[in-house]
C-alpha positions, -999 to +999 in steps of 0.1 A: -209+188-141-203+203-176-176+231-180-184+259-204-157+284-208-169+320-209-142+346-218-156+370-193-154+344-165-152+306-162-189+295-154-197+260-146-232+247-157-248+216-144-262+193-170-298+184-158-305+148-149-316+128-180-306+156-205-291+142-237-281+160-268-293+145-301-278+112-313-277+126-348-279+159-366-285+164-403-295+192-428-326+192-451-330+216-479-363+234-480-365+254-511-331+269-504-336+273-466-313+250-447-333+232-419-313+216-390-329+183-380-323+165-347-328+129-339-327+107-307-332+071-306-323+040-327-321+048-365-343+016-370-369+024-346-404+035-356-403+074-363-421+101-344-422+136-357-421+166-331-424+202-337-411+228-310-429+261-302-422+297-313-388+310-302-377+275-291-354+251-308-351+213-312-327+208-282-354+222-258-363+185-260-331+171-247-348+157-216-383+149-231-371+132-265-348+107-248-378+094-228-398+089-260-368+073-275-364+049-246-401+041-252-391+026-286-393+056-311-369+074-333-378+110-324-373+135-352-374+172-346-361+203-364-351+240-357-377+260-375-364+286-400-347+315-382-344+293-350-315+274-336-290+260-362-315+264-393-311+292-417-324+328-413-348+337-440-358+370-458-393+366-448-412+343-423-448+329-429-470+303-414-471+285-451-432+287-451-432+268-416-455+242-430-434+237-462-404+231-440-422+207-419-432+187-450-395+188-464-384+173-431-413+147-432-404+139-468-370+126-456-387+099-433-396+070-455-425+047-449-461+050-440-481+070-413-462+082-382-472+101-351-470+138-350-464+156-318-462+195-314-459+220-286-476+254-287-471+268-321-457+234-331-490+218-321-509+241-346-481+234-371-485+196-371-523+200-374-518+220-406-491+193-416-517+165-412-539+184-436-511+187-461-500+150-457-529+131-444-515+098-456-484+104-433-500+109-399-512+080-376-518+099-345-516+135-333-505+149-299-510+186-294-492+199-262-508+231-252-511+245-288-548+251-291-554+288-290-591+295-282-595+333-279-619+350-302-623+321-325-635+335-360-649+320-391-627+320-422-625+354-442-636+362-477-610+362-506-610+400-507-604+403-471-576+379-474-559+401-500-562+431-479-547+413-448-519+400-469-511+434-481-512+451-449-495+425-428-468+420-454-462+458-454-458+458-416-436+429-417-413+445-444-412+477-421-403+457-392-376+439-409-362+472-424-358+486-390-338+455-377-320+445-409-285+455-394-294+445-357-282+414-338-293+401-305-277+417-273-248+396-258-246+384-223-232+359-200-248+325-194-266+337-162-279+368-181-293+348-211-308+324-186-328+353-169-340+365-203-352+328-210-369+328-177-393+354-188-406+326-211-400+296-190-412+313-157-416+280-137-384+264-147-352+262-124-321+282-130-302+250-137-324+241-167-323+277-180-284+280-178-282+246-195-304+258-223-279+286-231-252+262-236-272+243-263-294+270-277-270+300-279-237+307-296-205+320-279-194+351-297-161+371-286-183+396-268-206+370-250-235+346-256-263+353-280-295+330-286-293+315-319-326+334-331-329+358-360-334+392-344-360+401-369-382+372-359-415+380-345-446+360-335-468+350-363-448+361-394-472+377-416-508+368-424-534+361-434-533+336-404-545+337-368-535+314-341-572+310-331-580+295-365-561+264-355-590+254-333-612+253-364-591+224-378-598+200-349-632+186-361-617+176-395-589+154-379-593+119-390-567+102-367-565+095-328-558+128-311-545+136-276-546+171-264-529+183-233-534+218-217-514+233-190-537+251-166-513+274-149-514+309-166-481+320-182-470+349-204-462+324-232-495+303-229-527+308-247-550+308-217-570+280-233-594+262-210-609+227-214-643+240-220-631+261-250-617+230-268-644+204-260-669+217-287-642+212-313-629+179-305-630+153-332-648+119-322-627+098-300-602+125-290-588+126-256-583+160-237-563+162-205-560+195-185-531+196-160-535+217-128-503+230-114-485+227-149-477+257-171-475+262-208-442+243-213-460+209-201-433+186-218-404+206-202-419+212-168-432+175-164-414+155-190-419+121-174-456+126-170-461+138-206-439+111-221-458+083-203-490+099-214-480+098-250-465+063-250-497+049-234-518+069-260-500+059-291-513+029-309 
């Protein structure tokens, strides 16, 4: 049992079986934004880069990453800007997230390595594979293939209009929240809030996440997430466009879909993805598993990845 002292009351939190905090932590500077990097596994083991999903943080991998590390890898993840222990930024965008990922990758010397990503992180590592095709040996996308309303790319003048409109909307959103902070609570209260995202996870796991993903302020616990954060940042970018990147992938690819509908999921079906798969790609749909496939079934997903990687 792990004891976490709450000033409102002493609350005892159980550490889930197999959960292990990162073996190492370090900071990477990405154009002035401090990115917190977490690593599991032997420093001399072959590296594997993994991106978490939106509104998550690297330590949501505290059960999953040690399994990949036990399989012989040095698992490298990072808190995306505005998340976890990374810096908050004035503005958030898809391109900024890709730049941060590239900055982390640049600190990992050597040749091509596997990229793994969940949800938003799955789309992120697909973009990163285009930015640094010489650095990726294989790609694993864990329920990060949005399919709804796939659209062709847009013209340059349309991009300009989208950029103006969405940037204006983002600035207005940030103006309203500039002096706000996240509402505090006890460990059980924050666990309930997290449960709205992880609807299929037990209370034990949700409460443990509070102790590694929230900070303990004098008035209670707060998730370490910029209160101005919202899904998608500002455009022009649409999650559905990620599907259009698939045919151009030139490395082995494994895609995993959780078939149980959830509020955080994309609702993507195998039939939505198949027309876009690159040659030789493998796609697996899991019945009875929700969007957070690697958290809900870490052993199953870890074994699948270890068996897939060359």
